C-alpha positions, 0 to 999 in steps of 0.5 A: 203593473197588474195586482198579480204583478205586484204581489208575486212581482219584483226581488223576493227576500228569501231563497234564490233571487225571485223565488219566495219562501213558502211563508212568503208564498203562503201570506201572499196566495192568502192576499189574493184570496182576500182580494177575490173575495171582495170582487166576489162580494161587490159581483153578488151585490151587484147581480142582486141589483140587475135583478132588482131592475128586472123585477121592476121593469119585467115585460113592461119596459123590454129594452131596460129588462134585457140589458139588466139581464145581458149585465147579470149574465156577465156578472155571472160569468164573472163569478164563475170564473173568480170561484174557479180561481179562489178553489185553485188557490186554496188547493195550492194554499194548503198545499204549500202550507203542508208543504211547509209543515212537513218541511218543519217537522223534518227540520225538528227529527233531524235536529232531534236525530242528531242530538240522539245520535250525539247521546248514543256517540256517549256510550259505549256498548260493551259498556252497556253489555256489560252493566246489564250483565253485572245487573242481572247477576245482582239480581240472581244473587238477591234471589238466591238470598230472598230464597234463603231467608225465607226458609226457615231453620230447622226444617231444611229438609223435606218430610214424607207426607205419607209418614205424616198420614201413618203417624195421624192415623196412629194418633187417631186410633190411640185417641179412639182407645183412650176414649173406649177405655175412660168409658170405665170398668166392663161389667162382666156376664154371669157364666151360664150354669153348667149344672141344675140349680139344686145341684149347684147349690148343694155344690156351693154348701159343700164348697163352703163347709170344706173353706170353713174347716180349712180356717178352723185348722188354721186358727188351731195352728196359730193359736197352738204356735203362740203357746 
C-alpha cells in the first residue's frame, strides 16, 4: 500500500463512511506536505552531491561527469514535480481551512440568530410601542415643567423694548437737566441802557429822592398812630 493510500485510505470517523471531516482532511494534507518537504530536502542534497562530482571530474573524466549530470537531471525533474504537488496541496489545504472557518462562522451566526429570535419572542411589539410613547410623553411633561420652573416669578409678561428705550431716553434727559441746574445760579447780564449816562444818573437821583420822601411819610404816619 502506498503512502497516500495509508493516509487517505480506510474508514474515517467523521461524516459518511470514507468521507473525512474538514479538520481530518486538513490534518492529512499537512502530513503530506511535511513528507514532501522532507523528500524535497533529500533530493536537494543529492543534487548538491552530483554537482560536486561534476566539478571534481569535469572533462577529465567525462563518463563519471556525464553519469552524475544524468542523475542530477532526474533529481531536478523530481524536485519540480514535488514543487507542483506542494503548491496544489497548499491551495487545497487553504481552501479547506477557509471552508472550515466559514462553516464555524455560519454555525456561530446561526446560533446567535436563534438566541436573538428567542430574545425577540419575549418582546411584544405593541408593548414596546406603548412604552416608547409613554417615555416620549413623560419627556414632554419634564420639558414643560423645566420651562415653567426656569421662568422667574413676576416676569411672565413680555416688556415692549420701544417703551424701555423711551424711558431710558427720558432718564438721560432728566439727568442732563439736573446736571445743568447743579452748576449754580445764572448771573444775569446788565441791561443795555436806553438813555445817556448823565440822564440816567439824574433820573436815578430823582427816583431816590421820591423813595426817601415816601419813607419819611411812612415814619410820620407811624408816629402819629402810636400817640
